[in-house]
C-alpha positions as CSV (number, residue, x, y, z in Angstrom):
1,M,31.2,184.0,-177.8
2,E,29.7,187.5,-178.0
3,R,31.8,190.4,-177.1
4,L,31.2,193.7,-175.1
5,D,29.7,196.0,-176.9
6,R,32.0,198.8,-174.9
7,P,35.5,198.4,-174.5
8,L,36.5,196.1,-170.9
9,R,38.1,199.1,-167.9
10,L,40.9,198.6,-165.9
11,A,38.4,199.5,-162.9
12,E,36.0,196.5,-163.9
13,I,39.2,193.9,-163.6
14,V,41.6,194.6,-160.9
15,C,39.0,193.2,-158.4
16,K,38.4,190.0,-160.3
17,P,39.5,186.9,-158.3
18,E,40.9,185.8,-162.0
19,R,41.1,186.9,-165.0
20,I,41.8,185.8,-168.8
21,V,45.2,187.5,-169.7
22,A,46.9,186.8,-173.1
23,G,50.9,187.3,-173.4
24,L,52.5,188.6,-176.8
25,M,56.2,188.3,-177.6
26,T,58.1,189.0,-180.5
27,G,61.9,187.9,-179.8
28,T,65.5,189.5,-181.5
29,S,65.3,186.7,-183.9
30,L,62.7,188.6,-185.7
31,D,60.7,184.7,-186.5
32,G,57.4,184.6,-185.5
33,L,54.6,186.2,-182.7
34,D,54.2,183.8,-179.9
35,M,50.7,184.5,-178.3
36,A,50.0,183.0,-175.0
37,I,46.0,183.6,-173.3
38,L,45.6,182.5,-169.8
39,R,43.4,182.1,-167.2
40,V,45.7,184.0,-164.1
41,P,44.6,184.4,-160.1
42,S,44.9,187.6,-159.2
43,G,47.7,188.7,-156.9
44,V,51.0,186.6,-157.2
45,P,50.9,184.7,-160.2
46,R,52.7,182.1,-158.9
47,R,50.1,179.9,-161.4
48,F,48.3,179.4,-164.9
49,E,45.7,177.5,-167.3
50,M,46.7,177.5,-170.3
51,L,44.0,178.4,-172.6
52,A,45.0,178.9,-176.1
53,Q,48.7,179.1,-177.7
54,A,50.0,180.3,-180.9
55,A,53.1,180.8,-182.7
56,V,52.7,182.7,-186.5
57,A,55.3,183.7,-188.7
58,M,56.4,187.0,-189.0
59,P,55.2,188.8,-192.2
60,K,58.4,188.9,-194.6
61,D,57.8,192.8,-195.4
62,L,57.5,193.7,-192.3
63,R,60.4,191.8,-190.9
64,R,62.4,192.8,-193.6
65,R,61.3,196.6,-192.2
66,L,62.3,196.1,-188.3
67,E,65.7,194.3,-189.7
68,P,67.8,198.1,-189.8
69,Q,66.5,198.7,-186.4
70,G,68.4,201.8,-185.1
71,Q,69.4,202.7,-188.8
72,M,65.1,204.0,-189.1
73,S,64.3,207.2,-189.7
74,A,61.4,208.6,-187.3
75,A,58.8,208.5,-189.7
76,E,59.6,204.6,-190.9
77,M,60.0,204.0,-187.5
78,A,56.5,205.3,-186.9
79,R,55.0,203.4,-189.7
80,V,56.7,200.3,-188.7
81,A,55.3,200.8,-185.0
82,R,52.0,201.2,-186.3
83,D,51.7,198.1,-188.8
84,L,53.1,195.8,-185.8
85,G,50.6,196.8,-183.6
86,L,48.0,196.3,-186.2
87,W,49.6,192.8,-187.0
88,Y,49.6,192.3,-183.2
89,A,46.0,193.0,-182.8
90,V,44.6,190.7,-186.2
91,E,46.5,187.6,-185.6
92,L,45.3,187.8,-181.3
93,D,42.1,188.5,-182.1
94,Q,41.8,185.3,-184.4
95,L,43.1,182.9,-181.4
96,A,40.6,184.4,-178.9
97,L,38.0,184.2,-181.4
98,A,39.0,180.5,-182.5
99,H,38.6,179.6,-179.1
100,G,35.5,181.6,-177.8
101,L,37.6,184.0,-175.9
102,N,36.6,187.1,-173.9
103,L,39.9,188.8,-172.9
104,D,40.4,190.9,-169.9
105,L,43.9,192.1,-170.6
106,I,46.8,191.8,-172.8
107,G,51.0,191.8,-172.1
108,V,52.4,193.1,-174.7
109,H,56.9,193.1,-174.8
110,G,56.8,194.8,-178.1
111,Q,60.1,194.7,-180.5
112,T,63.3,196.1,-179.1
113,I,64.7,198.2,-181.7
114,Y,67.3,199.8,-179.4
115,H,68.8,198.7,-176.1
116,E,71.6,200.1,-174.2
117,H,72.8,198.8,-171.2
118,G,72.1,200.7,-168.1
119,V,71.2,203.7,-170.3
120,T,67.8,203.2,-172.5
121,T,66.1,200.8,-174.4
122,L,63.2,200.9,-177.0
123,Q,60.6,198.4,-177.8
124,I,57.6,199.2,-180.3
125,G,54.5,197.7,-181.8
126,E,52.1,200.4,-181.0
127,P,49.5,198.7,-178.3
128,S,46.4,200.8,-178.5
129,Y,45.6,198.7,-181.8
130,L,45.5,196.1,-179.5
131,A,43.6,197.5,-176.9
132,A,41.0,199.2,-179.6
133,R,40.6,195.6,-181.9
134,L,39.9,193.6,-178.8
135,G,38.4,195.5,-175.7
136,C,40.2,195.7,-172.9
137,P,43.2,196.8,-171.1
138,V,46.6,196.5,-172.5
139,I,50.1,197.1,-170.2
140,A,53.4,197.5,-172.5
141,D,56.6,199.2,-172.7
142,F,57.6,197.4,-169.5
143,R,61.0,197.6,-169.3
144,Q,60.9,201.3,-168.8
145,G,59.8,200.9,-165.3
146,D,63.0,199.2,-164.4
147,V,65.6,201.8,-166.0
148,A,63.9,204.7,-164.8
149,V,64.5,203.8,-161.3
150,G,69.0,203.0,-161.9
151,G,67.9,199.1,-163.8
152,C,68.8,197.7,-167.2
153,G,65.9,196.8,-168.2
154,A,66.7,193.6,-168.7
155,P,66.0,190.3,-168.1
156,L,62.9,190.6,-166.9
157,V,61.8,186.8,-166.9
158,P,63.8,186.0,-163.7
159,I,60.8,186.8,-160.9
160,V,58.4,185.2,-163.3
161,D,61.3,182.1,-163.6
162,Q,60.9,182.2,-160.0
163,W,57.1,182.3,-159.5
164,L,57.3,179.3,-161.4
165,L,59.9,176.9,-161.1
166,Q,61.4,177.8,-157.4
167,E,62.1,174.1,-156.0
168,P,62.3,173.5,-152.2
169,E,65.3,171.9,-151.9
170,M,67.3,172.2,-155.2
171,G,68.6,175.2,-156.4
172,V,67.5,175.7,-160.7
173,V,68.6,177.4,-163.5
174,A,65.7,178.4,-166.0
175,L,68.3,179.2,-169.0
176,N,66.5,180.4,-172.1
177,I,68.5,180.5,-175.2
178,G,66.2,182.9,-178.3
179,G,68.3,185.2,-180.3
180,I,70.3,186.3,-177.0
181,S,71.1,183.5,-174.0
182,N,69.8,184.7,-170.5
183,L,69.6,182.8,-167.5
184,T,67.8,182.8,-164.3
185,A,69.7,181.1,-161.1
186,I,67.4,180.4,-158.6
187,P,68.4,179.3,-155.1
188,A,66.2,176.7,-153.3
189,A,63.3,178.1,-151.5
190,C,64.6,176.5,-148.5
191,A,67.7,178.9,-148.5
192,E,66.4,182.1,-147.7
193,R,69.6,184.2,-147.6
194,L,70.0,183.8,-151.6
195,A,69.0,186.3,-153.7
196,V,68.0,184.8,-157.4
197,V,70.4,185.6,-159.6
198,G,69.7,186.8,-163.8
199,F,71.5,188.0,-166.7
200,D,72.2,187.6,-170.0
201,C,75.1,185.4,-171.1
202,G,75.8,186.0,-174.3
203,P,74.5,184.8,-177.9
204,G,71.6,182.5,-178.4
205,N,70.7,182.1,-181.8
206,M,71.3,185.0,-183.0
207,I,74.7,184.0,-185.1
208,L,73.2,181.2,-186.5
209,D,70.8,182.6,-187.6
210,E,72.5,184.6,-189.4
211,L,75.2,182.9,-190.8
212,A,72.0,180.2,-191.9
213,K,70.6,183.3,-193.9
214,R,74.1,183.9,-195.6
215,F,75.0,180.2,-196.3
216,T,71.7,179.6,-198.0
217,A,71.2,183.2,-199.7
218,D,71.7,181.1,-202.7
219,L,68.9,178.4,-202.2
220,Q,66.0,178.2,-204.5
221,G,63.2,179.3,-202.6
222,G,65.1,181.8,-200.3
223,P,67.4,182.0,-197.3
224,Q,66.8,179.7,-194.4
225,P,66.4,181.4,-191.7
226,I,67.6,179.2,-188.6
227,D,70.0,175.8,-188.7
228,W,67.1,173.1,-188.5
229,D,67.3,171.0,-185.5
230,G,71.2,171.6,-185.6
231,Q,71.9,169.9,-189.0
232,F,74.7,172.1,-190.2
233,A,76.3,172.2,-186.6
234,A,76.4,168.4,-186.3
235,R,78.1,167.8,-190.4
236,G,81.0,170.0,-188.6
237,A,83.9,169.8,-186.0
238,V,85.0,172.7,-183.6
239,D,87.7,174.8,-184.2
240,R,89.5,175.3,-181.3
241,Q,91.6,178.2,-182.2
242,L,88.6,180.3,-183.7
243,L,86.3,178.9,-180.1
244,A,89.6,180.5,-177.9
245,H,89.3,183.8,-180.0
246,L,84.9,184.0,-180.0
247,M,85.8,183.2,-175.3
248,R,88.0,186.4,-175.5
249,D,84.8,188.5,-175.7
250,P,84.7,190.9,-173.6
251,F,81.2,190.6,-173.0
252,L,81.5,187.6,-171.3
253,V,83.6,188.4,-168.8
254,A,81.7,191.6,-167.5
255,P,79.7,190.9,-164.1
256,P,76.2,191.5,-163.8
257,P,74.1,193.1,-164.3
258,R,74.4,192.4,-168.2
259,S,72.6,192.7,-171.2
260,A,72.6,192.0,-174.6
261,G,70.9,192.4,-177.8
262,R,72.4,193.2,-182.0
263,E,74.3,195.7,-181.2
264,Q,76.8,192.7,-179.1
265,F,76.1,189.9,-181.5
266,G,74.1,190.8,-184.5
267,A,75.0,191.4,-187.9
268,S,77.7,193.3,-187.6
269,F,79.1,190.8,-185.6
270,V,78.8,188.1,-188.1
271,D,80.1,190.5,-190.2
272,R,83.5,190.7,-188.5
273,L,83.6,186.9,-188.2
274,L,83.0,186.3,-192.2
275,Q,85.9,188.5,-192.7
276,A,88.1,186.6,-190.3
277,V,87.1,183.4,-191.1
278,A,86.0,183.4,-195.4
279,P,84.6,179.8,-195.2
280,D,85.4,178.4,-198.6
281,G,83.1,175.4,-198.6
282,P,80.2,173.8,-197.7
283,Q,82.5,171.9,-195.1
284,A,84.0,174.8,-193.8
285,W,80.6,176.1,-193.5
286,Y,79.7,173.3,-191.4
287,D,82.8,173.9,-189.4
288,L,81.8,176.8,-188.6
289,F,78.2,176.5,-186.9
290,R,79.9,174.1,-185.2
291,T,82.3,176.2,-183.5
292,V,79.5,179.1,-183.0
293,T,77.3,176.2,-181.5
294,R,80.0,175.6,-179.1
295,F,80.3,178.9,-178.4
296,T,77.3,179.9,-177.3
297,V,77.0,176.7,-175.1
298,E,80.6,177.7,-173.7
299,A,79.3,181.3,-173.2
300,V,76.5,179.7,-170.9
301,V,79.1,177.7,-169.0
302,V,81.5,180.2,-168.0
303,A,78.1,182.6,-166.5
304,I,77.3,179.9,-164.6
305,R,80.6,178.7,-163.3
306,D,81.9,182.5,-162.5
307,F,78.6,184.1,-161.6
308,V,76.2,181.6,-160.2
309,L,77.9,178.6,-158.1
310,P,80.4,181.1,-156.6
311,T,76.9,181.5,-154.4
312,M,74.6,178.9,-154.5
313,S,74.6,175.6,-155.7
314,I,72.6,173.9,-159.0
315,G,71.3,170.8,-159.4
316,R,68.9,171.5,-162.6
317,V,69.2,173.3,-165.8
318,L,65.8,174.1,-167.6
319,V,66.0,175.1,-171.1
320,S,63.5,177.0,-173.3
321,G,63.8,179.0,-176.2
322,G,64.8,178.1,-179.8
323,G,68.2,176.6,-178.9
324,A,65.7,173.7,-176.6
325,R,65.1,172.6,-179.9
326,N,68.6,172.6,-181.4
327,P,69.6,168.4,-180.6
328,V,73.3,169.4,-181.2
329,M,73.0,172.6,-178.6
330,M,71.3,170.5,-175.9
331,A,73.7,167.6,-176.2
332,E,76.7,169.9,-176.0
333,L,75.2,171.7,-173.0
334,A,74.4,168.4,-171.0
335,A,77.9,167.4,-171.8
336,A,79.9,170.6,-170.3
337,L,77.7,170.5,-167.4
338,P,78.3,167.0,-165.8
339,G,76.0,165.7,-163.0
340,V,73.5,168.7,-163.6
341,D,70.1,167.3,-165.1
342,V,69.7,169.5,-168.0
343,G,66.2,169.1,-169.8
344,T,63.4,171.5,-170.6
345,T,60.8,173.4,-169.1
346,D,58.2,171.2,-171.3
347,R,59.0,168.5,-168.8
348,L,57.3,170.9,-166.4
349,G,54.6,171.3,-168.0
350,L,55.7,174.6,-168.7
351,D,55.9,175.0,-173.1
352,G,59.6,176.2,-173.6
353,D,58.6,177.9,-176.9
354,M,55.8,180.2,-175.8
355,K,57.4,180.5,-172.3
356,E,57.9,184.5,-172.5
357,A,54.6,185.2,-173.7
358,I,53.6,183.2,-170.6
359,A,56.0,185.5,-168.8
360,F,54.5,189.0,-170.3
361,A,51.2,187.9,-169.7
362,L,51.9,187.1,-166.1
363,L,53.7,189.8,-165.5
364,A,50.5,192.2,-167.3
365,S,48.3,190.8,-164.3
366,A,51.2,191.5,-161.5
367,R,50.7,194.9,-162.4
368,V,47.3,195.3,-162.3
369,D,47.4,194.0,-158.8
370,G,50.6,196.9,-158.0
371,V,53.1,193.7,-157.7
372,P,56.6,195.2,-158.3
373,A,58.2,192.6,-161.1
374,N,61.5,193.6,-161.1
375,L,64.7,192.5,-159.4
376,P,66.7,195.1,-158.0
377,G,69.4,192.4,-157.4
378,V,69.1,191.6,-161.5
379,T,68.7,194.3,-163.4
380,G,70.9,196.8,-160.9
381,A,68.0,198.8,-160.0
382,S,67.8,201.3,-156.7
383,R,64.1,199.1,-155.8
384,P,61.2,197.7,-156.7
385,A,59.2,199.1,-159.4
386,L,55.9,198.5,-161.3
387,L,56.4,197.6,-164.8
388,G,54.6,198.4,-167.9
389,K,52.5,201.0,-169.0
390,I,48.5,201.0,-168.9
391,V,46.7,201.7,-172.2
392,E,43.2,201.5,-172.3
393,V,41.4,203.4,-175.9
């Protein structure tokens, strides 16, 4: 592969009938970077061809520096934004080189440091380093355009779910269980009067990940970052009293549009949970894992029951994100939604682990073509808006 001896400019790729676009995503769980390189047709991106993909673990030092989030000083935030952007650039460059690909465009979500529903949001990871190293334009900071016209800035993936997953005659819920769980309810294409519904349901893996780190803190080799394959939850039983208490969380009854993050279900939530429960041995911990797993599922079920089913019928739930790899969570979800076909997006050829990286590649391509990509009915924005800032170096 020979790279251009000059940077590729936005004006050069706008007129291309198709383009090579990379999407990058680091989620609220801080576990790593997902990268997807796609061939995308111009216009509304309803299809794509996957050319390369990779998931790489976040360096421990970088993760440690990101965990304080809102408690960082301005100097600390500036430095970690720089180092995160440099890491993005190195990893994507290696992936592109390994597959002999020259990129036309990059879409990068960045790492969310702060999100205040309906007020403000902040993602860091300086995109200029990507533009400089890869030699192409970068689209970044997607959420601010929606916030500027009165939206929440989240969720942004629902329009991509509609582009890729809408069925002709059946309503579909695209459920992503990452750090936070969020859904997109997509009416059948034949139901022209119905609008897409999307919002955050509640916790995804965020509480479970924090519990796993604390439960395994003293293990040789260091703490375990997640409940791998639901192994801890599988050994426990649901504490009905605790579950009832958790289900009274006010977030779960708030009507959409709504969004959540570490501010609602992060380390401070787990601090309060452990103070209340005080597990005194392995079995008590296993019961806690099982109860929180059920809490995650019940939050999704309540969200579908209260805010989706009153307006549309659903025949299928397609799960992506880390929760799709947790057999205990998937079994609990299927049992809680009788009569609904519950599976993963993998069955449609859409890699659930890469879905959000794919989404930001498609959103970047849409931005280049001037396609508004927020859904006002989802975010609460006053109008459709262009998402993402264009960065060239």
